[in-house]
C-alpha positions as CSV (number, residue, x, y, z in Angstrom):
1,M,110.8,90.4,119.0
2,A,107.3,89.2,118.4
3,S,106.4,85.6,117.6
4,E,103.6,84.1,115.7
5,T,102.3,80.6,114.8
6,V,102.1,79.1,111.4
7,Q,98.3,79.5,111.8
8,D,98.8,83.2,112.4
9,I,101.0,83.6,109.3
10,I,98.6,81.8,107.0
11,T,95.6,83.7,108.4
12,R,97.5,87.0,107.7
13,I,98.3,85.9,104.2
14,R,94.7,84.9,103.6
15,A,93.7,88.4,104.7
16,M,96.4,89.9,102.4
17,H,94.9,88.0,99.4
18,S,91.5,89.3,100.4
19,Q,92.8,92.9,100.6
20,L,94.6,92.5,97.3
21,G,91.3,91.3,95.7
22,W,89.5,94.4,96.9
23,F,92.4,96.6,95.9
24,Y,92.5,95.2,92.3
25,E,88.7,95.4,92.1
26,A,88.8,99.1,93.1
27,M,91.6,99.8,90.6
28,G,89.5,98.1,87.9
29,E,86.7,100.5,88.5
30,T,89.0,103.6,88.0
31,T,90.4,102.7,84.6
32,A,88.8,103.5,81.3
33,K,91.0,101.0,79.4
34,E,88.9,97.9,78.8
35,R,91.8,95.4,78.6
36,V,93.2,96.7,81.9
37,K,89.8,96.6,83.5
38,L,89.3,92.9,82.4
39,L,92.8,92.1,83.7
40,L,92.2,93.7,87.1
41,Q,88.9,91.8,87.4
42,Y,90.8,88.6,86.6
43,I,93.5,89.4,89.1
44,C,90.9,90.1,91.7
45,R,89.4,86.6,91.2
46,H,92.9,85.2,91.2
47,E,93.5,86.7,94.7
48,R,90.2,85.5,96.0
49,N,91.0,82.0,94.7
50,L,94.3,82.0,96.5
51,E,92.6,83.1,99.7
52,L,90.1,80.1,99.4
53,A,92.9,77.7,98.5
54,L,94.9,78.7,101.6
55,G,91.8,78.4,103.7
56,A,91.1,74.9,102.5
57,Y,94.8,74.0,103.1
58,Q,94.6,75.5,106.5
59,D,91.5,73.5,107.4
60,Q,93.3,70.2,106.4
61,A,96.7,71.0,108.0
62,Q,97.8,69.2,111.1
63,K,97.1,71.1,114.3
64,A,100.7,70.5,115.5
65,V,102.1,72.1,112.3
66,L,99.7,75.1,112.6
67,G,100.7,75.6,116.2
68,T,104.4,75.8,115.4
69,W,105.9,79.1,116.5
70,Y,108.2,81.4,114.4
71,K,110.1,84.4,115.7
72,A,109.1,87.4,113.6
73,T,111.9,89.8,112.7
74,P,111.3,93.5,112.0
75,G,110.8,94.3,108.4
76,N,110.5,90.6,107.4
77,S,106.7,90.2,107.2
78,P,105.4,87.6,104.8
79,V,102.7,90.1,103.8
80,P,103.6,92.6,101.1
81,D,102.7,96.2,101.9
82,L,99.7,97.2,99.9
83,A,100.7,100.9,100.1
84,Q,103.7,100.0,97.9
85,L,101.5,98.8,95.1
86,R,101.4,101.6,92.6
87,I,98.6,101.0,90.1
88,S,97.1,104.0,88.3
89,P,94.3,104.3,85.8
90,E,96.9,105.3,83.1
91,M,98.8,102.0,83.3
92,N,98.7,99.5,80.5
93,A,98.1,95.8,81.1
94,D,101.7,94.8,81.0
95,E,102.5,97.2,83.8
96,V,99.6,95.9,85.9
97,I,100.8,92.3,85.4
98,R,104.4,93.2,86.3
99,I,103.2,94.7,89.6
100,A,100.9,91.8,90.4
101,L,103.7,89.3,89.8
102,E,106.1,91.3,91.9
103,A,103.7,91.2,94.8
104,D,103.2,87.4,94.3
105,Q,107.0,86.9,94.1
106,K,107.6,88.7,97.4
107,L,105.2,86.3,99.1
108,V,106.8,83.2,97.5
109,D,110.2,84.5,98.6
110,Q,108.9,84.8,102.2
111,F,107.4,81.3,102.0
112,R,110.8,80.0,100.9
113,Q,112.5,81.6,103.8
114,L,109.9,80.2,106.2
115,A,110.3,76.8,104.7
116,E,114.1,77.0,105.1
117,N,113.8,78.0,108.7
118,G,111.0,75.5,109.6
119,A,111.3,73.8,112.9
120,S,110.3,70.4,111.5
121,E,110.0,68.5,108.3
122,A,106.2,68.8,108.5
123,V,106.4,72.7,108.8
124,R,108.9,72.8,105.9
125,D,106.6,70.6,103.8
126,L,103.6,72.9,104.6
127,F,105.4,76.0,103.3
128,Q,106.7,74.1,100.2
129,K,103.1,73.2,99.4
130,L,102.1,76.8,99.9
131,I,104.9,77.8,97.5
132,A,103.5,75.3,94.9
133,I,100.0,76.8,95.3
134,E,101.2,80.3,94.8
135,E,103.4,79.4,91.9
136,R,100.7,77.4,90.2
137,E,98.3,80.4,90.5
138,E,101.0,82.7,89.3
139,H,101.6,80.6,86.1
140,Q,97.9,80.5,85.5
141,L,97.7,84.3,85.8
142,V,100.5,84.7,83.2
143,R,98.8,82.2,80.8
144,D,95.4,83.9,81.1
145,A,96.9,87.4,80.8
146,I,98.6,86.3,77.5
147,E,95.2,84.9,76.3
148,L,93.6,88.2,77.2
149,E,96.1,89.9,75.0
150,D,94.6,88.1,72.0
151,L,91.1,89.5,72.6
């Protein structure tokens, strides 16, 4: 069974947000539906903002917390599989939002599990704060998607 540090986990999740940003951007270039294109561009920026927020948090976190080790279990990666995201040019905006929120929720669920299994209060607190960042961005995404509907 492989192990990784909290630093490794956050670095992988930052990379996942970067990959998702590129994925949503590419999907936006394939659709002819203007509302879906705008939504995908917004979600792309949302993912890049999350990557930056995690990076800033990572820079401020205590070295001892970032160096804490976790045992990784097979099939329990905190990074959602991009191959499972099925976005096609024919989808409507509601379907795209549902898929984006499902990917975010998988990540939040993994953060919760990591928080529950944290070796110290400081590690648990770090993952609780990351949950708050992800959920805040998720709520902002939903609000902005609703506003986009009014355009």
